[in-house]
C-alpha positions as CSV (number, residue, x, y, z in Angstrom):
1,M,16.0,155.8,84.0
2,Q,17.1,153.0,86.4
3,D,15.1,149.9,87.1
4,N,14.5,149.3,90.8
5,I,13.8,145.7,91.8
6,I,11.0,145.7,94.4
7,Q,10.6,142.0,94.9
8,I,11.9,138.7,93.5
9,M,10.0,135.4,93.3
10,P,11.4,132.0,92.4
11,A,10.6,130.7,88.9
12,P,10.8,126.9,88.9
13,G,9.6,125.4,85.6
14,W,9.9,128.6,83.5
15,V,12.3,129.3,80.6
16,A,13.3,132.2,78.5
17,V,13.2,131.4,74.8
18,F,15.8,132.8,72.5
19,D,16.2,132.7,68.7
20,E,19.5,131.1,67.8
21,G,19.8,131.2,64.0
22,G,16.2,130.2,63.3
23,E,16.1,127.6,66.1
24,E,14.5,128.3,69.4
25,A,16.6,127.6,72.5
26,A,15.5,127.7,76.1
27,Q,17.4,129.0,79.2
28,A,16.1,128.4,82.7
29,V,14.6,131.5,84.4
30,V,16.2,132.0,87.8
31,C,13.5,134.3,89.2
32,F,10.8,136.8,88.3
33,A,11.4,140.3,89.5
34,L,8.8,143.0,90.2
35,V,10.5,146.0,88.7
36,E,9.6,149.7,89.1
37,S,10.8,152.1,86.4
38,A,9.4,155.6,85.6
39,M,6.5,155.1,87.9
40,K,5.5,151.9,86.2
41,R,5.7,148.4,87.6
42,E,6.1,145.2,85.6
43,V,7.3,141.6,86.2
44,R,10.4,140.6,84.3
45,A,12.2,137.3,84.0
46,M,15.8,137.0,85.1
47,V,18.4,134.4,83.8
48,A,21.9,133.6,84.8
49,E,24.7,135.2,82.7
50,G,27.8,133.5,83.8
51,A,28.3,134.5,87.5
52,Q,25.7,137.2,87.3
53,I,21.9,137.4,86.9
54,G,20.3,139.7,84.3
55,F,17.0,140.5,82.7
56,A,16.2,138.0,80.0
57,D,14.4,140.6,77.8
58,A,17.6,142.7,77.7
59,L,19.6,139.9,76.1
60,P,20.0,139.7,72.3
61,N,17.6,137.4,70.4
62,F,15.1,137.2,73.3
63,V,11.7,136.0,72.1
64,R,9.4,135.1,75.1
65,V,9.0,133.5,78.5
66,E,7.0,130.3,78.9
67,E,6.6,127.3,81.0
68,L,9.1,124.5,80.4
69,D,6.4,121.9,79.7
70,A,4.9,124.1,77.0
71,F,8.3,124.7,75.4
72,E,9.0,121.0,75.4
73,E,5.6,120.1,73.9
74,D,6.2,122.6,71.1
75,D,9.6,121.1,70.4
76,E,8.1,117.6,70.3
77,D,5.3,118.7,67.9
78,E,8.0,120.2,65.5
79,E,9.9,116.9,65.6
80,Q,6.8,115.0,64.7
81,D,6.0,117.3,61.9
82,E,9.5,116.9,60.5
83,E,9.2,113.1,60.7
84,E,5.9,113.2,58.9
85,E,7.4,115.4,56.1
86,E,10.3,112.9,55.7
87,D,7.8,110.0,55.5
88,E,5.9,111.7,52.8
89,E,9.0,112.1,50.6
């Protein structure tokens, strides 16, 4: 069944998170799309793929969508934990 985009909304400050070999990497979300498929509506994040835009959740290794600030805070927390572990050794 084909997905029909009903509406798109800008998504400043949001990222799609992907698992790249055990590390999480973020890619900027271009927009959110209100999508209708099989009489069901949902909001899906879209990211740039070269010169095209596609659904983030359709790409390999997709994990989640979250605000950039939250992703950066999680990254900072992990770095602090690693530094503390090194200090303990």
